[in-house]
C-alpha positions as CSV (number, residue, x, y, z in Angstrom):
1,X,12.1,2.9,8.3
2,X,11.7,1.2,5.0
3,X,8.0,1.5,4.2
4,X,6.1,-0.2,1.3
5,X,3.0,1.5,0.1
6,X,0.2,0.4,-2.2
7,X,-2.0,3.2,-3.5
8,X,0.9,5.4,-3.1
9,X,0.1,7.6,-6.1
10,X,-3.4,8.4,-4.7
11,X,-4.5,11.4,-2.7
12,X,-3.5,10.0,0.7
13,X,-0.5,8.1,-0.6
14,X,1.1,11.2,-2.2
15,X,0.6,13.1,1.0
16,X,2.1,10.3,3.1
17,X,5.1,10.1,0.8
18,X,5.8,13.8,1.2
19,X,5.4,13.5,5.0
20,X,7.6,10.5,5.4
21,X,10.3,11.6,2.9
22,X,10.7,14.7,5.0
23,X,11.1,12.6,8.1
24,X,13.9,10.6,6.4
25,X,12.1,7.3,5.8
26,X,12.8,5.1,2.8
27,X,9.7,4.6,0.6
28,X,8.8,2.1,-2.0
29,X,5.5,2.3,-3.9
30,X,4.0,-0.8,-5.7
31,X,2.3,0.6,-8.7
32,X,0.9,-0.4,-12.1
33,X,2.8,2.7,-13.5
34,X,6.1,2.7,-11.6
35,X,7.6,5.2,-14.0
36,X,5.2,7.9,-12.6
37,X,5.9,7.3,-9.0
38,X,8.9,9.7,-8.7
39,X,6.9,12.4,-10.4
40,X,3.8,12.0,-8.3
41,X,5.4,11.0,-5.0
42,X,8.8,12.6,-5.0
43,X,12.2,12.0,-6.6
44,X,13.4,9.9,-3.7
45,X,10.5,7.5,-3.8
46,X,11.1,4.2,-5.6
47,X,8.4,2.7,-7.8
48,X,8.2,-1.0,-8.5
49,X,5.8,-2.9,-10.8
50,X,6.3,-6.3,-9.1
51,X,6.8,-7.1,-5.5
52,X,9.5,-9.6,-6.4
53,X,11.7,-6.6,-7.3
54,X,12.2,-6.0,-3.6
55,X,13.8,-9.4,-3.1
56,X,14.6,-9.9,0.5
57,X,15.2,-6.2,1.3
58,X,14.2,-5.6,4.9
59,X,10.8,-3.9,5.4
60,X,9.5,-2.2,8.5
61,X,5.9,-1.6,7.5
62,X,3.4,-2.1,4.7
63,X,0.7,0.6,4.1
64,X,-2.0,-1.0,1.9
65,X,-4.3,1.8,0.5
66,X,-4.8,0.6,-3.1
67,X,-8.3,0.4,-4.4
68,X,-10.3,1.8,-7.4
69,X,-12.4,4.9,-6.5
70,X,-15.7,3.6,-5.1
71,X,-17.8,6.7,-6.0
72,X,-16.5,7.5,-9.5
73,X,-19.3,5.7,-11.5
74,X,-22.4,3.5,-10.9
75,X,-21.9,0.0,-9.6
76,X,-22.5,-2.2,-12.6
77,X,-21.5,-5.8,-12.3
78,X,-18.2,-5.0,-14.1
79,X,-17.5,-2.1,-11.8
80,X,-18.2,-4.1,-8.7
81,X,-15.8,-6.8,-9.9
82,X,-13.1,-4.1,-10.4
83,X,-13.7,-2.6,-6.9
84,X,-13.4,-6.1,-5.4
85,X,-10.3,-7.1,-7.3
86,X,-8.5,-3.8,-6.6
87,X,-9.0,-4.3,-2.9
88,X,-9.4,-7.9,-1.9
89,X,-7.6,-9.4,-4.9
90,X,-4.6,-7.1,-4.5
91,X,-4.5,-7.7,-0.7
92,X,-4.5,-11.4,-1.3
93,X,-1.5,-11.0,-3.6
94,X,0.2,-8.9,-1.0
95,X,-0.5,-11.5,1.7
96,X,0.8,-14.4,-0.4
97,X,4.1,-12.5,-1.1
98,X,4.5,-11.6,2.6
99,X,3.9,-15.3,3.6
100,X,6.7,-16.3,1.2
101,X,9.2,-13.9,2.6
102,X,11.8,-14.8,5.2
103,X,11.8,-11.3,6.7
104,X,8.4,-9.8,7.4
105,X,7.6,-6.3,8.4
106,X,6.2,-5.6,11.8
107,X,3.1,-3.8,10.6
108,X,0.4,-4.0,8.0
109,X,-1.8,-0.9,8.0
110,X,-4.7,-1.6,5.7
111,X,-7.3,0.7,4.3
112,X,-11.0,0.3,4.9
113,X,-13.8,2.8,5.3
114,X,-16.6,3.8,7.6
115,X,-18.8,2.1,5.0
116,X,-17.9,-1.0,6.9
117,X,-20.8,-0.2,9.3
118,X,-23.4,0.2,6.5
119,X,-26.0,2.9,6.7
120,X,-26.0,3.7,10.5
121,X,-28.8,6.2,10.6
122,X,-28.7,8.0,13.9
123,X,-26.6,5.5,15.8
124,X,-23.3,6.6,17.2
125,X,-20.7,4.2,15.7
126,X,-17.4,3.7,17.5
127,X,-15.1,0.8,16.8
128,X,-17.0,-1.5,19.1
129,X,-20.2,-1.2,17.0
130,X,-21.2,-4.0,14.6
131,X,-22.3,-3.5,11.0
132,X,-25.8,-2.1,10.8
133,X,-26.7,-3.0,7.2
134,X,-25.1,-5.3,4.6
135,X,-25.0,-3.2,1.5
136,X,-22.3,-3.7,-1.2
137,X,-20.0,-1.1,0.4
138,X,-20.2,-2.9,3.8
139,X,-19.5,-6.2,2.2
140,X,-16.5,-4.8,0.3
141,X,-15.0,-3.3,3.4
142,X,-15.7,-6.4,5.5
143,X,-13.9,-8.6,3.0
144,X,-11.0,-6.2,2.8
145,X,-10.6,-6.2,6.5
146,X,-10.9,-9.9,6.8
147,X,-8.2,-10.4,4.2
148,X,-5.8,-8.0,5.9
149,X,-6.3,-9.7,9.3
150,X,-4.8,-12.9,7.9
151,X,-1.4,-11.1,8.3
152,X,-1.7,-11.6,12.1
153,X,-1.1,-15.3,11.5
154,X,2.3,-14.2,10.0
155,X,3.3,-12.5,13.2
156,X,2.4,-9.0,12.0
157,X,0.6,-6.2,13.8
158,X,-2.5,-5.3,11.7
159,X,-4.2,-1.9,11.8
160,X,-7.5,-1.3,10.0
161,X,-8.2,2.2,8.9
162,X,-11.9,3.0,8.6
163,X,-11.7,6.3,6.8
164,X,-14.4,8.8,6.3
165,X,-14.6,11.6,3.7
166,X,-11.1,12.9,3.4
167,X,-11.1,16.7,2.7
168,X,-8.4,18.0,0.5
169,X,-8.4,20.8,-2.2
170,X,-6.0,18.6,-4.2
171,X,-8.4,15.7,-4.9
172,X,-11.3,13.6,-3.7
173,X,-14.9,14.6,-3.2
174,X,-14.1,18.2,-2.1
175,X,-12.2,19.0,-5.2
176,X,-15.1,17.6,-7.4
177,X,-17.6,19.8,-5.5
178,X,-15.7,23.1,-5.8
179,X,-16.8,23.9,-9.3
180,X,-20.5,23.4,-8.9
181,X,-20.5,25.2,-5.6
182,X,-18.5,28.1,-7.0
183,X,-21.1,28.3,-9.8
184,X,-23.8,28.6,-7.2
185,X,-25.5,25.2,-8.1
186,X,-24.5,23.3,-5.0
187,X,-27.1,21.9,-2.6
188,X,-27.8,19.2,-0.1
189,X,-28.3,15.6,-1.1
190,X,-31.8,14.2,-0.4
191,X,-33.1,15.6,2.8
192,X,-29.6,16.4,4.0
193,X,-30.0,14.6,7.3
194,X,-27.5,11.8,6.6
195,X,-24.3,11.9,8.6
196,X,-21.0,12.6,6.8
197,X,-18.0,11.6,8.8
198,X,-15.1,13.8,7.5
199,X,-11.4,14.4,8.2
200,X,-8.9,17.0,7.1
201,X,-6.1,15.5,5.0
202,X,-3.5,16.9,7.5
203,X,-5.2,14.9,10.3
204,X,-5.4,11.8,8.1
205,X,-1.7,11.8,7.5
206,X,-0.9,12.6,11.1
207,X,-3.0,9.7,12.5
208,X,-1.5,7.2,10.0
209,X,1.9,8.3,11.2
210,X,0.7,8.0,14.8
211,X,-0.5,4.4,14.3
212,X,2.7,3.5,12.6
213,X,4.8,4.8,15.5
214,X,2.6,3.2,18.3
215,X,3.6,-0.4,18.6
216,X,0.5,-1.3,20.7
217,X,-1.9,0.0,18.1
218,X,-3.8,-2.8,16.3
219,X,-7.3,-3.5,15.0
220,X,-9.9,-1.0,13.7
221,X,-9.7,2.7,14.0
222,X,-12.3,5.2,12.8
223,X,-10.3,7.8,10.8
224,X,-12.7,10.8,11.1
225,X,-13.0,14.0,13.0
226,X,-14.6,13.8,16.5
227,X,-17.5,16.1,15.4
228,X,-19.3,14.5,12.4
229,X,-21.6,16.7,10.3
230,X,-24.9,16.1,8.5
231,X,-25.0,16.6,4.7
232,X,-27.0,19.8,5.2
233,X,-24.4,21.2,7.6
234,X,-21.6,20.2,5.2
235,X,-23.4,21.9,2.3
236,X,-24.0,25.1,4.3
237,X,-20.4,25.2,5.5
238,X,-18.9,24.8,2.0
239,X,-21.2,27.4,0.6
240,X,-20.2,29.9,3.4
241,X,-16.5,29.1,2.9
242,X,-16.9,29.9,-0.8
243,X,-19.4,32.8,-0.3
244,X,-21.9,31.1,-2.5
245,X,-25.6,30.1,-2.1
246,X,-26.5,26.5,-1.8
247,X,-30.2,26.5,-2.9
248,X,-30.3,23.6,-5.4
249,X,-30.8,20.3,-3.6
250,X,-30.5,17.0,-5.4
251,X,-33.7,15.0,-4.6
252,X,-33.3,11.5,-3.5
253,X,-35.4,10.0,-6.3
254,X,-33.2,11.8,-8.9
255,X,-30.0,10.4,-7.3
256,X,-31.5,6.9,-7.2
257,X,-32.5,7.0,-10.8
258,X,-29.2,8.3,-12.0
259,X,-26.8,6.3,-9.8
260,X,-28.8,3.2,-8.8
261,X,-27.4,1.2,-5.9
262,X,-24.4,3.6,-5.6
263,X,-26.8,6.4,-4.5
264,X,-26.9,4.8,-1.0
265,X,-23.3,6.1,-0.6
266,X,-24.7,9.6,-0.8
267,X,-28.1,9.2,0.8
268,X,-27.0,7.0,3.7
269,X,-24.3,7.7,6.2
270,X,-22.4,6.9,9.4
271,X,-22.3,8.9,12.7
272,X,-18.8,7.5,13.2
273,X,-16.7,8.6,16.2
274,X,-12.9,8.1,16.5
275,X,-13.0,6.7,20.1
276,X,-9.9,4.5,19.9
277,X,-7.7,7.3,18.4
278,X,-8.8,9.7,21.2
279,X,-8.2,7.0,23.9
280,X,-4.8,6.4,22.5
281,X,-3.9,10.1,22.8
282,X,-4.1,11.3,19.3
283,X,-4.9,15.0,19.0
284,X,-6.9,16.3,16.0
285,X,-5.9,19.7,14.6
286,X,-9.3,20.1,12.9
287,X,-12.4,19.2,14.9
288,X,-14.8,21.7,13.4
289,X,-15.9,21.4,9.7
290,X,-16.1,25.2,9.0
291,X,-12.5,25.7,10.3
292,X,-11.2,22.8,8.2
293,X,-12.9,24.1,5.0
294,X,-11.6,27.6,5.5
295,X,-8.1,26.2,6.0
296,X,-8.2,24.1,2.9
297,X,-9.7,26.7,0.6
298,X,-7.4,29.5,1.9
299,X,-4.4,27.7,0.3
300,X,-5.9,27.7,-3.2
């Protein structure tokens, strides 16, 4: 297959490139820094700065994962505008380009997040659930999905990937947590009861490949392990994997004062379940958090 990726130099994108290159697929990454694509994604991966560089080369699939990190800094008005433009604005550019093409790929797999549901509290959230709250993250994910779904009018199959916390020692939240936890200053966030839907990076890559290969897959899929964990469970499991105490909680009022609106990402959560993936026959390698963490940290 010839696969076009956006967000190809990110954590998931790099892993996808390695996986699909090994399978013999042809990969093109649309990037603001195309010169770095070969270094980050592999020597056989082509980087382009403009979609027009592809001309009318046939494409089989588009994997749209681009988006500025949502939890890197507080949500000022300027930051919100960047988060919106890097997801919805870029997706609109992609859709306009696809509409102008004579040959269109069969699939658009577009990123989203379990934040689409808002703060779900204790509710079990499979893909049939409706949004619970309308916070900024939910609005962002909702607009991102609505934009991607416009590709259906172009005759394309659209898959929406509602991803949880992707666990990898090479990047993302887990890598940021390793230093404080190794220093013994890790702890739960708030009361620790909020749900944290998580997924091992290996399962994330495998399920994306699964959805690529299954021609009947379409619509939303929760990309998270079948056994979600509360923040307190996650904190305890990470401390045990590192053989470190986890006795220094971050009180909710401190997080709200420091992070403002963005603190709800950490203090709220989703008890998300991957019902549609399981019904489609996808098999997770890592269903238990403690096993996933030991596997990831043993490779360091």
